N, C-alpha and C positions, 0 to 999 in steps of 0.2 A: 285666843286660845279658841283651836277648834275642838267642837264637840266630838265624843266618837261615832256617834249618827250621821253626822253632817257630811254626807256621801257626795253631795253635790263638789264642796269644795276639795275632797280627794279625786274627783272626777276631773275638775280644772287644772289640779296639779298633775295629775296623770298626762293629761292632753299636752299641757306645756313642756313636759318633759320628753314627751316622745316627738314632738315638734322640734324641740331643741337639738334632739339626738340626731334627727334626719338633717338638720341645718348644719350641723358641727362635722359630721361624719367625713367632709372632704379636709376641713381645715385643722379638725382637733380630735382624732379617733378615741383616745383615752377618756376625753370626757364624753363624746358621744356614748362609748360604751356603758359608763358611770350614770348616764341619766338613763340609758334603756334600763339598766339594771334596778336603780331606785324606783322607776316607772313599774317594773313588773313586781317589786316587794311591796311596792302599795296596791296594786292589783290583788295580789295574793293576800295581803293581810288585812286589808279593809273590804274584801269579797264584793268589789267593785261590778256592777252588769254591765258588760260592755256588748257591743255588737261583733257580730261574726267578723267584719272587716277590722275590728279593733284588736281581736284576740290574736290575729296575725301577725301584728306589727311587730311584736317580739319573739323571739326563739325562745321555746320552754326550755330547752335543753342547756344551752350556752349562756341564755339573756343578753343576747345582742340585738339590736334593731335590724329588720329586715327589711332593705331597700332593694326594690325589683332591679335587675340587674347589676347591682354593686356586691350585696350581700347576701341576694336570694334569687333562686330561677323559679320563674311562674310558670305554670305550663296549664293549657285547657285540655281536661279529657272529655269523654263522654258526658259523665255526670258529675266530675268535679274539678276544681281548680286545685292543683297541687303546688305548693311553696315547699322549697328546698334551702336549707338553708347551706351556704357554702362554705361556713365554718366547721360546722360540727356534723353536717350530711344529714339532720332530723328532717323528716318530711312530714308536712300536715297537708289533709286532704278536706276540701270544703265543698260540698254538695250546692248545686245551684238548679235552677228550673232551666230548661232548653231556650225557652224563650229570651232567657237573658242573654244568652249568646248570639242570637242574631241581632 
């Protein structure tokens, strides 16, 4: 039985589900969407601490996996990376340092 405060186990589950959702997207979209939905619910309910890059893996509005070129458009602007979900049109912006762009 997993204890409530065992966030490392929930983080492993989150990573496993996101990886599975990415791999299954081309072959089985229904299962891929379900994995992404479950991963997002784990993230919300267990209040996991994710990096900025992990937070944009799943769309907040429609709970679909964001794969650049397939389900999301990724653009670089002056001070932000912009992710746009192709399913619902939701836009997320992440700030970054100019030295990263070079």
